[in-house]
N, C-alpha and C positions, 0 to 999 in steps of 0.2 A: 902269560905264557901257558898252552894246556897241557902241555906232554907227558905234566903228572899223573896224571886222569890213573884211579884205580882199575886193574882188569876188568872190575864186574861192572865196570861203566863203561869200557867201550867196546864190551860184547854186549851191552843193552843198547848202545848204538847200532855195534851190527844191525842185531833184531829190527831197531828202528829203518835201517835202509832197507831191509827185506822186506818189508811189510807191505802193503798195494791197501789193506784197508785204513781207508782215511780216520775212522772214531780208534779202532785200533791202533793207528801209529800216534796221536794222540797220547793216547794210553799209553804208551810205551815211551814217548817222549817225557811222559809227568815222572814218571820211575826212571827215566836213564835222571833228570834235573836231583833226585832225591838222593843218588850214589854219586854224585857231583862235592865233591867236598866246597865250600863257599868259602871264598877269599878274594884276595884284589885280581890275582892271576887269572881267575874261570869269571869274574864279574862279567867281559866279553861274551864268553860262551853262554853264558848262560840266557844273557839279554839275547842273543841271536835263537838260541830254541825255544825261547817263550815268542819271540817272535813270529816264529814258523807255527807254534801252537796257534797263535792267535788267525794267523791269516790262514790255515786248513782247518780250524772253528768258525770263521767265515765265510770261507767255502763251502762248508759243510753246510749252514744256514741257507745260502746261496741256493746249490741242489734241493734242500728243503720246497725253498719258496715255489724254484722253477716246476716240481711234482704236484706242489697244490694249484700252479695254473697263475702265480704272482711273477713278478719283476724278479731277476735275478743278479740285480747289479749292473752297473754301468759297462756299454762294451761299445768302442769306434771304430770301426775297421777304419786301416788305413788307406789315404788318397795321397798323389802328388809327390814333390820329392822329398819330402819327410811330414811324419806327425808331430807336430807341437804344442804340449798343453799347457794354457795358460794356468797359473798357482798363485793364489794371493788371498790374505783374510775379507771378510768382508767389506764392500765401500770402498775398494780401492781405483775401481774403476774397471773391472776386466771385460763386461759387457758394453763398455763405451770402447774401450779397445778393438774388440771386436767386428765392431758395427762399424770402425774408422775405416779399418784397414781390408775388410774383408767384405764378399757378398752376404754376409748371414743377415739374417733380419729379425734381430735381440731387441726384448724390451729391456730398455734402461730403467730399472726402477729405483726412488731414494729408501725405497724399504731394504733393510738388512736381509739377509741371504735370503733372495728374490730367487737368485738361481737354482732349481734343484737339478736340474739332471745338466749333462753337458750339450752344450750349443757350438756349430761346426761352422766355419766357413773357412772360404781358399784364399789366400791371399796371393796374390802375381807378385813372381819377380824375376826383370829381364824375358826369358821363353820357358820358364817352370814357376810351379805352382806349389807354396807351402800349402798344409793342412791344418790351421790353428783351433786348436779345442778350447773352449774355457771350462774351465771343471768348477763345481758347486764349491763356497767359498771352503778355505784351512781353515779349521783352528786348532789352537792346543789341547792335545789328546786325541788327534787327529788316527797317530799311530793304533791307537788302543781301542779304536772306533768312532770315535767319536766324532756326530754329524755326517754320518757314512764315512769317514776318514777312509777305511780301509781300500773301497770303493774308488773314492778319489786316487787315496796315493799308489794304487794299483792300474789306476790309467799311467801317470806319470812313469810307472815301472815298463810299461807297455811302449811308451814313446819314443821318441828318435830325440827328442828335445824337452828342453823344460823353458818358460820364462815366468820366472821368480819376480810378480810388481808389487811393487811395494805404494803408499801414498806421501807424498812428501809435505800434507799438510798435518800430516800424525806423527807417527816416529816409525820411521822407515828401516831405522837398525836393530830394533826389537820386533818388529814384523818379520825381515829378514833373516833373526835365527830364531825366530820360531818356527819358520816353512824349512829352514835349513833342519833343526833341531829333530821335527817331525819324518823327514826326509830318512834321515840318518840312523832314527829309530823304526822305519819300514825295511831297513839296507840298500838305499839311495841314494848312491855319493857323488856331490857337485865337482868335486874337486880332483882330478885323475891321478889317478893311483900311481906310482912308482911301480908295480906290479900287480899282475891278475891272473888269478887259477881259477881252472877248471879240472876238477877230476869225472873222469866219464869211466864208470865200472863195466866191466866188460863179463858176461856169463861165459862165453870161452875163449881159448885161447892161455897163457903162461904169460907169465912177467909184468911187470909195469914198464911202459913205456912215456918217457918224456918227450912232448914235440910242442912246436911255436917260434920256438927260436929266441925264446928268454934265457937267461941266467941264473944259475943260482948260488945264493950268496950267502954263505959259512956254512956250507952243508953239500952234500954230495948225494950223487943219485941212491946209492945204494942208502942212504938215511932217511933216502925218502923213502923206498920201498920198504924199508924195516918200520916205519912211521906208520905205513897205508898195512901193513902184515898185520899189526899191535889191531887194526881197526878190522881185522880178518876180511880185509880188499887185497887176494890175491894175485887180480888181475886187473890194469884198468891203465888209461891214457890219461895223462896227466897235460896237462898246454899249461903253457905258460906264457907270459907275455912281459918284458919288461924284467923290474931285479926283484927276485923273487927268493923269500927266506921258509926255514924250513915252519916257524910257527904259520907262515901265510899257506901252507899246502894244508896245514892242520886245523886252520881257521875255515880253510875251504868245504871242509866235509860238514860244518855245525850252520854256515850261514849264506844266506842267499844275495851277497852286497852285490849290487852292478854299479856300474857308472854311467850318468849321465852325464850329457855337455847342457851347460844352462846360461842364461845371460839377465842381469837384475834389468829390467824396467821400473824406472823410477816414474811415476806421473806424479799429474798437477803443478807443473815447474812453473804456471800462469797464479800460484799460489801464494802468499804473503809468508818470507820467509822458508820458501823453497829451494835456493839455494844456498841458501844457510843448511838446512837439511840434507841437501845433496853431497857437501860438502863432507858432514858427518857421515855419511853411509859410505862414501869411498875412501875414508879415511878408515872404518871397520873392514872396509874389506880392501885393506891394501896385500893382506898377505894369502888372500883368497883368488887372487887373479882372477878373478871373474867383468866381465864385463860388464858394463854401466851406459846405459840406454836412458839418458833424461828428454820426457815427453808431456805431451799434454794434450790431452782427447781434447778439450776446450778450444784448444787452440788449433792444434794437428799440428804443432812443435814437435819436431825429432819423431812423426810418425814415417818419413818420405827414405828414412836409413834403416826401419826397420827390417825388411827384405834382405839386405847387404850383411845384417849381423848375424841373421838367422841363417845365412847362406854359408859365414864364415865360421860359427859356429858350429854347426854340422860337418865340417871338413871334408865338405864334396868337392865335387868337381863335374864338370861338362863335357860328354863327349858324343860328338857326331860324327855317324859311322856315313861310307858313302862305298856304292856298289864300283867295279873296277871299269863298267862300264858306261856310268853313268858322269852327268858334269857337277852336278850339285850335289850333295851330302843332304840324308835326311832333316827334314827343318826342325825334327822332335828331338832333343838330346836324350841320349843315356845317362843317368845318373848317378854315379861311382864314389866309391868314398877317395880322398888324396891318396896315392901309394901303388892306383890301380893300372898293371901292367897288360899290354898288349894283347896278351895270350887270356887275361884272366876276363877282358873284353867280348875274344872269339867266344870264349865257354859259355859266358851268358846270354849271345845271342844263339846260337844254334851246336848243338854237341858236335855237327860234322864240319862246325868252321874249326873248332876246336881238333878235334885230331888229324884232320886232312891238313894245319897253319904249314905253311910254309914260312910265307915272310908278311909284313905291312908296309903299308904308305901313310905316311902323314904331311897332315900341314896344320900348324900351327907354335907355339912357345916352346914346347919341348922338344924340335929339330932346330938344327942348322938353319936349313934353307927348303923350301917347300915341295910337298912330295916324300921326302926323305925315306928312304928304304931302314926299315926296322925289322929286329928280331923280338921273337918273341918277350923276354924279358926288359924292354922300353917303359919306361913310367911316363903316364902320358897327364896332362895338363891342363886346367881349365879351356874350352873352348876348341881342343884340337878336332880335327877332323881325322877319322882313320877308316883307313882302305885295306880289307883282309884279304892275301890271295892264299 
């Protein structure tokens, strides 16, 4: 719990939030740390602030490098139905996987740490494509900047999903735990949290507005308002999802933790003792509820199901739109999250369709019969054909 912070610490954090200069923000954060009592209850808070300082320092160095004409870190524009970053220690087969399932021309080298920059390929799945990005090897200490760790973890933070690749010829459990630890230290969670919070400060307006459909647990909206006001936040939108307590609200002020869906790809199933190591890995992952895909880049075992696993991991559906006077729908689907409504599709297609929407007709799994007339709140399913009137 961080609710017992002294007033001077809260005031200092208010200065951090108001500051727009990166060097000054780093300075104020360090002063904030000096004002926070050091005990078990503040350990998470302090770790979050130190992580944010490390990220700001890294951004500062990249900015200086760009001004000098050097490279400013890794950046991969998104393409396709989703961007998936392949993470793993050296020599687990990241390059082999990318070369096996995409059109990427990558060098598969026996030399450790041969991949220095992200490599990109497109994985076809049915009538969509996923962008797979092989990141350089992840090592212990990456979250503190070792071996370009902050840049690699930056790729992970911006992605739609992650592949954590392990080697069944080595110790897959320790490899997985190392990657998970580095991700958590950098504020990336791979297990879906029970609740999510985003506090959006407003420069104008009065009061605290709670939106998002989540549920406050063991606290009231008045408790949230008082907590934010103690940090000089008098006007804000608090977006909550799932079940959220007061500690979650306060933690969100200090951390930038995000959730990324992930799957484990266990390579080298053709190796001796691979089956035994695979079972050890699955046992270690029992509580994590992360899917495990056992493959061999050498024999191609398991590679044919990778696209299906990515599709499920991203929790997406394909919706095909059709003009009212056309017989056939567009061959190119719109890719959206599960739970998307007809009106949300209309808004994505064009603002005029959204504003003048009357009804839709749907062919597919979400309706009882073909061409059924539906309203704006109708939930679509994968493969549906939608006609908007």
